[in-house]
C-alpha positions, 0 to 999 in steps of 0.5 A, a space after each residue: 873695633 873690639 879686641 879679640 876675646 872669646 865673646 868677641 870671637 863668638 860674635 863674629 860667627 867664627 866656626 873653627 875649633 875652640 877650647 875655652 876651658 881645660 886644665 893647664 898641662 903645659 908650662 911654656 917659657 917663651 911667649 914669642 912668635 915662634 913657639 906660638 906658631 909651632 908648639 902651641 899650634 901643635 898642642 891646639 891640634 892635639 886638643 882637637 884631634 887627640 883629646 889632649 884637653 890641655 891649656 898652656 901657661 906662658 911664662 916670659 923668660 925675660 923682663 924686657 916686654 911686659 906688655 906682651 903679657 897684658 896683650 895676651 891676657 886681654 885677649 884671654 889667650 886667643 890669637 890668630 895664626 896664618 900658615 902660608 906657603 906652597 905644598 906639593 906645588 899648590 898655594 896654601 893660606 890657612 887661618 886658625 884661631 889658637 885657643 890652647 893658651 890660658 894666659 901669660 905671666 911676667 914673673 918679674 911683675 910683683 907677685 907673679 913668680 908665685 903664680 909660676 910656683 903655684 903651677 909647679 905644684 899642680 897635679 895637672 902639669 905634665 910638660 915644660 916647653 922652652 925657647 929662650 933664644 940660644 943665649 937662654 940655656 946658660 949657667 953662670 956661677 953666682 948669677 942666681 940665688 935660690 930665693 931670688 924672685 925670680 932667679 935670673 937665668 932660665 935654667 935657674 928658674 926651671 931648677 926652682 920650679 922643679 924643686 917646688 914640685 919635688 917638695 909639693 909631692 914629696 919626691 914622688 917618682 910619678 910627678 916628674 915632667 917632660 921637658 922639651 927644649 926648643 932652643 937652637 943649640 946642639 943637644 939643647 935638652 942635655 945642656 939644660 939638664 947640666 945647667 939645672 944640676 949646676 944650680 942645684 949644687 950651687 944652692 946646696 939642694 939635697 942629693 935626693 932632689 938632684 936624684 929626682 930631678 935627673 930620674 923622675 923628669 925627662 929632659 929632651 933635646 929637640 930639633 925644630 923646623 918651621 920658618 915663622 915670619 911673625 906679626 904681619 905688620 903690613 897686612 895687620 889692619 886688613 886682616 883685622 878688618 876681615 876678621 872683625 876684631 883687633 888682634 895684637 898677637 897676629 902670627 904668621 909662618 910657613 905651612 911646613 913644620 917638623 919637630 924631632 924629640 929625642 927621648 925614650 919610646 914611651 914618650 910617643 904614647 905619653 905625648 899627644 902628638 902621634 894620635 893627632 897625626 902631627 909631623 912630630 917624631 920621637 926618636 932615641 937619636 935626633 942627630 941624623 935629622 939635624 944632619 938632614 936639615 943642615 945639609 939639605 935645607 941649610 946646605 941648599 941655601 948656602 950652595 945656591 944663593 951666592 952665585 944666584 945673587 951675583 947672577 942678579 937674583 935678590 930673593 929665594 922664590 925668584 931663584 926657583 923660577 929660574 931653570 938654571 939656578 933651580 936645576 943647579 940646586 936640584 943637581 947638588 941636592 939629589 946627586 951630591 948631598 943626599 947620597 952622603 946621608 944615612 937616613 932612608 932614601 925615601 925620607 931624604 927625597 921627601 924632605 928635599 921635595 919639601 925644601 923646593 916647596 919651601 923655597 917657592 913660598 909665595 908669601 915670604 920674600 927671603 932675601 939672598 943677602 940675609 942668607 949670605 950673612 956670615 957665609 964663611 962659617 955657614 959654608 964650612 958647617 953646611 956644605 963642607 961635610 957633604 963636600 968631604 963625604 962625596 970626595 970620600 965616597 966617589 974619589 972625585 970632586 962634586 961639581 956643584 958643591 965645588 962650584 958653590 965654593 968658587 961662588 963663595 970666593 967670588 961673592 967676597 971678592 967681586 969688584 971690591 970697593 972699600 972696607 968700613 966698620 960693618 962690611 966689605 963693599 963690593 959690586 955685582 957684575 951688573 954694577 950695583 953695590 952690596 955689603 958683605 957681612 962676616 967676622 972682621 978677620 974674614 973681611 980684612 982677609 978679602 980686602 987684603 987680597 982684593 987685587 989678587 988674580 984668580 989663582 992667587 986668590 983661590 990658593 990664599 982662601 983654600 990654604 987659610 986654615 982658620 976658614 
């Protein structure tokens, strides 16, 4: 079977949208499954529906997998994406060949950093996108040098790219870029901008450049929301057979997707997404949407899964088939969590309805035990704010959220068997053993209290200020 490229795709009779030739308008630091199923998917739709007519050049931010660039270039930037799930109760399995990627470059290979700098000098370049993991946006003094090939950290690379552009266009104010940071840290765009400023000062770059970097360019914090399951290893052979080509870059994700971009109002018209009617919001403040995601989506997970696991369930989807568990989750969402949030009620209700669809995804076996990892900090971050807000608003305890706290304590203390180097071993009421994984002090605390009665244990947990 031949490897996917434009000629091979044409020979299969594929009749979906394809854009073969267009200028590179986007430099993307990150070539992984998430960006390809999220940002690149949106750009591909914008090419089709909004006439964006732009390609994306992928830049590998680290040197650990140069083969990815080889695969991407062998396939001429093409790859097959499957978005699957449940939408308004209906099963969805949508296939699309993504054609917005031009190529992929590993800047650690000989001569390839020059390709990145050449793109920085391009008249066509408009946008920089990044997802370099949570550790990617970091500044370390002395870690990178201006003339290093390439600089070590992502922010250092970006600073060098911006300086190349500044020099090429002699500091022209209209040659700045829109920088969309997708890393999973708070205020990702602002943090990236701080790091770039630190490197510019370390390298003793002229004040005029630093001013241009901060005024001509627009650093945007963003919130991304889509579960991406990546390469479908178990299905790959069958999908390739069905498609009639070999695709080493198959990607899968859920149907739901939502991107919040914090920035000035003009961005909405400058970016190609509004015209394409995509689920992308430009706003002056992304924090209410982050709060909505953490408290509704993540909060529903953490509120429900520990009790559901002790009750015998193993994956999220099956919980949605259990009327008691689903009823408990909905009561927590609609009566205790949503009333504490400030966005319009209609938006909150719509998002909560989508959460139920996402949890019921027939294509994702989302294990409860994977969600249960580090539940102490998760309960504090995802559920405690709703708990406290409800008490403040109503003057009483929220029944479901209080129950979820009890379930958290029970999950960490159910028939404790032993404590090893990695986990606290417990047993479900049905008798099967499970591993509780959390920070070491948390596990040691529960092991020390394994023989407490309920009252003593509850008082010990609730008075533990480090939790």
